[in-house]
Structure formats: structure tokens, C-alpha cells
N, C-alpha and C positions, 0 to 999 in steps of 0.2 A: 668596691668589689664585694666586701663583706655584706654591705646592705643589700646588694643584688641577690647573693646566696640566701639571705634571710627571707627575702620576698618569695623566692622560689620554694623555700622550705615551708613557709606559711601556706602557699597555694597547694602544695602536695598534701598537707594536713587537712585542708578544707575538702579536697577531692576525696580523701579517705573517709572523712566523717560523713560526707554525703552518700558515699557508696554503702557504708554500714547502715546509715539511717534509712536507706531505700530498700533494704532487704525485705523479702517477701514475708508477710505476717503468717503465723501458724494457721493452718487450714488445710486446703487440699494440696497435697504434694504433687508437683507437676509430673514426677515420674510414676506415681501410683495412679493418677488419673481420678476422675470424679466418681468412679465406681465404689471407691472407699466410703463415700458419703452414704450410699444406698445399701450399706451393710449394717449389722448390729441386731441385737435382740431386745432392745428396750423401746418402750413408748414413752409414757410420762414417768419421770424419775422424781421422787420426793425425798427431802431430807430436812430434819430439824436443824435450824441454826444453833450454833454452840450456846449452851446454857439457856435456850429458849424453847421449851420450858427448862427451868433449873431442876436438878435432881432433888433438891430440898428447898423449901421456902416456908416462911412463917405465914400464919393465917391472916396476918395484917398486911402482907405484902401483895401488891398486884401481880397477877399471873399473866404472862405474855407468852403466847405460842407463835413462833415465827417459822414459816415453812418456805424452803426453797423449792421451786418447781422448774424442771427443765424438760423440754420436749426432745428426747434423745432419738426419736424416730423420724420418719419422712412424711408423716401425715399431719396436716394442719389441725390444730385444736382451737376452735373459736369458743366463745363463752357458753353457747348453748350445747356444746359437745363434751363439756368437762365440768364435774362438780365434786366438791370436797365435803365429807361428812365427818363430824367430830363425835366421838363416843368413848366408852370405856370407863367413865368416871361417874360418881354419884352427883347428879345435878341438883340435889337438895343441899349439898355441901359446897360444891363449886358452882356458883350461880352466875347467870348473866352472860354466859358464853354463847355466841351464835353456834347453832348446831350444823349449819351447812352454808357454803359459799361457792361462788363460781371460782374455778381455777384462775382465770384471767380473761380479759376481753379477747385476747388472742395469744396463742402460743404456736408460732410457726414451726413446721417441720424442718428438718435439715435439707439443705439444698446447696447448689454450687455457690449461690450468692450468700448463703448463711449456713456454713458448714457445721456450726456448733448447735444450731437449732434455737428455738425460742426459750427465753428465761423470764421468770417473774417470781415475786414473793407474795405470800398471803399471811394475814395475821388474825389471830383470835386472842382476845384479851378480856379480863374482868378484874375488878377489885373487890368482889363480893365472895368471900370464902368464910364459911362458918363450920367449925367442927364441934362435935358435942363436948360439953364441959368435962365429961368423965374420961376423955381421951387426951393423952399428951401429944400424940401424933397419929397420922392416918396415911397409909399407902394408897395411892391412886394410880390409874393407868390412863395416859392420854393416847388415844388411838385416832388416826386420821385415815379414812378410806376414800380413795379416789375412784369415781366411776366415770368412764369416758368412752367416747366413740372412736374407733380406730379402723385402719385399713392396711392390708398387706398387698403389695403388688410384686409379682415375680415374672420375669420374662426369660426363662431358660431357652437356649438354642438347642433344638433337637434335630436329629437326622432321620429322614424317612426314605425308604427304598422300595418302590413298588415291585422291583424285580429281585428282591432279596433271596427268594427261594428258587430262582431259576439257575440251572447249571450252565456254566459257560464262562469263558475268560472275559468278563465284562469289567471295564474300568469304572470304578465308582468314585464319585466326588467326596463321599463321606461314608462312615461306618455307623450302622444302627447300634446304639449302645445307651445304657442308662446314664442319666445326668445327675451329678451330685451338686447341690446348691448349699454348701456349708457356709456358716457365718451369718445367716439370717438376711432379711431384706429391710432392716431398719424398722422393725415392728416386733411386738411380743408374740405374735403368731407367725410361724415361719413355714415356708415351703422347703423341706429338707432334702428332697430328691424327687426325680421323675424316672420311673421305669418305662422303657419304650419297647413295644412289641408290634411287629407287622402282622396284620390279620388278613392276609391276602393281598392281591395287587391293588385294591382300591380302598383299603382301610388300614388305619393305624390306631392302636390302643395305648393309652397312657394310664399308669398307676401313679398318682400324685400324692406324695407323703407330706402330711401336715402335722406340725408339732407346736405345742404351747411351750415357748422357751423364755417367757418373761417373768415367771415366778408368781403371777397372779391368776385370776380366774376369768376365762372368757364367758361372755353371755350373749344370748341371741340379740341381734340388733334391734328387735322389736321391744326389748325390755328398756323402758325409759330410764335415763340416768337421773331424771328429776323425780319421777313418780314411783318407780319400782326399786331402784338400786339405792342402798344396799339391803334394805330391810324387808321389802315386799316382793322379792323375786320369786316367780313361779318355779318350782323345782324342775319343770320340763325345759326351762330356758337356760339352765346351766350348761356350759361347754358346747354351745351350738354356734357353728360358723356358717355364714352364708357365703356361697362361692359362685364365681362365673369363670368359665374357661373358654378361650377362643384360640383358634389356630389360623395363622395368616393364609388366606386364599383357599380355605377348606370349609367343608360343611359339617357341623356337629351332628352326629347321629344320636348320641345320648350320653348324659353324664349321670352318675349315681354315687352316693345314695341321695334320696329325696326324703324330706320330712313335710308332711301335709301338702304334697304336690310341688314343693319348692326345692330348689337346689341348695340343700343344707346338709351339713354333716355334724354328727355328735362326736367329740373327742372322748376317748376312753383311756384313762391313765395318761392324759395329755397328748395322745396321738390318734391319728385317723388317716384314712386313705380315700381319695377321690378317684373314681374310675370313669374315664372318658374315651369315647370312640369317635373318630372323624373319618369322613370320606375324603379321599385324596385323588388327584389326577396326575398324569405325567408318566414317563417311561424310564426315568432314571433317578438315581439317588440325589437328594438335595437337602440342605439345611434350611430351617425356618424357625421363627420365634413362636413359642407357646406363651400366650398371655393368661396369667392366673391372677384373679382378684379375690381377696378374702375380706369380708366385712363382718364386724362384730362390735359389741361393747366389751370393755375390759374393766375388771375390778381388782384393785391392789391396795394394800394397807401398810402403814408403818406405825409403830407405837413406842412410847417411852414411859418407864415407871418413875413416878415422883413420890416424894414424901412431904406431907403438910405437917408442920410442927406448930403446936399451940403456943402462942406468945405468952410468956410468964406475966402474971399480974403483979 
């Protein structure tokens, strides 16, 4: 009898261990849904690994710079869309470092299958450091600038009502009102809100608020991450965002502003507004998605101060 109870006890323990082991991995919370993935205000995130580079090193010690790269947004970064540039130091003293490298062959954006986004590391190293004989130590700065192509997509649901200004006890399926899209769309440039205004029975107008929320600098998509960024950027290419706005089942009348005849907007103090008008049909209020796509290059930097100490002879 005791042996039988022992067997039952062992079976219960096995079932409990299997249940614990099969718990869902951290990622998308079933109650929150996948929309949590498509939020956030980051694109490429960079961080120096601990003590790489060190705060202090002797001039006879090899210098290794190891960088963690994470795609915190929802747009895929392939090798030709992301580049790293090393600067901030005297290259006659710290010699032999590569000045630029690709971020990675691929850094996937966040998705339901990969809720954390892509991850990679990149390394810069040299063992050639020469400081002048008349110095005991020398401060230097290690700066890494990332230039990468990115995209923001937003699909706010808006209400349009062709009979909004008609007087009468009409039952309406929705109410025309402004839409707030707080929390970002998984990108450093965000659609922060949409103001909705009916412009008669057959037209609706939208004021689309755009903000730079990533801490870096947006650049016109035509500025090459290989050729122009970060040292040869034309001043007119700073803070330029290309955009495209569509409304399901409706005809675009016009969007503004335009730059050189293209749908582009310049952000001032990190903010801008896109104005779009659409022609609509129908006799009653309804909800519909507004599709907003923003394209741009993005430039961001991190740095660390180090001190090179001359090895005593």
C-alpha cells in the first residue's frame, strides 16, 4: 500500500513539473493582444557592452569596442539599410580602427513571431595606440553614429459622417471626433494624433500630427546611409519625412505640404502636421481605417569617454 501511494505521489510531481515547464514564454501577453508589439518609440537601440571600451586603459593594451544592437521597432533592417560610423577620437593616436561597418546582415523588426525584435553585436578593435612622450595620459571620446532607413505605419480608425451638419433625429453608428494615437507605432517617428473634420457631405479633412520621439535626427530618405550620412548631409535633407496617406474606399483630393512636388514634410522642433482631404460617398456615418506611411532615414549616436594612460618605462 505504501508503495502504491509513493507511485501516485511521483506521478503528481511529474505532472506538476510538466505544467510549470510548459508555461508560456515571455512575449505577447494573450490578454493584451498583438497590438502591444506595434507600439513603442524606438528603432535601432545601441549600447556599449560593459567595459568595452574600458574607462581607462594603458597604451600597450588592445582596445576593443563591443556594441549591442537591437531593433526595437517594427521595420526590418537589412545590411544595406543600416551603417555604423566610428568617430570622436584622434586617429593618429588610436590607429587601425575601422571607421564604418554594417550593423548586421539582418535585424528583424518586432513581430508576433519575434516580439523582441532582432539582436546582434558589432566589434571594433585595434592594438595600435601611440600617445606622445610628453603626456602621461590622454582623454578621448569614442562615438558611434548609426544611420539607418526606417518606416512608420499607422492605421487609426476614424469616423466620417456625410450628414453631420443636417438637423434631425438621425441615429448615427459613430461620432466624428479626433483620434489620439499615444505610445508610438514601433518607430522613432510617430503619428501622435489625427484631427477629423467634415468638409461638407462629400469630403472629410484630416490634420495628422507627426512627431520625432526617438531622440535622434530624421533625414530625407534620399540621403544615402553610405554616401551622405553622417558627414556629408545636405542641410536641406535634415528633418524631412516622406509620407503617403490612404483612406479605404475613398479618393484622395490632396495632401500637403509638398517639397519639390513630392509628399514630404519638414519637422520643426520635432513636430509637423500633414493636411489631407478625401472625397467620400454614402448617406450615413461609418468607421474606416486611415493608412499612414512615413519613410525616412534616421541618425542616432552614443558615446563614451575613455582615458589612455602611458605605460611606465
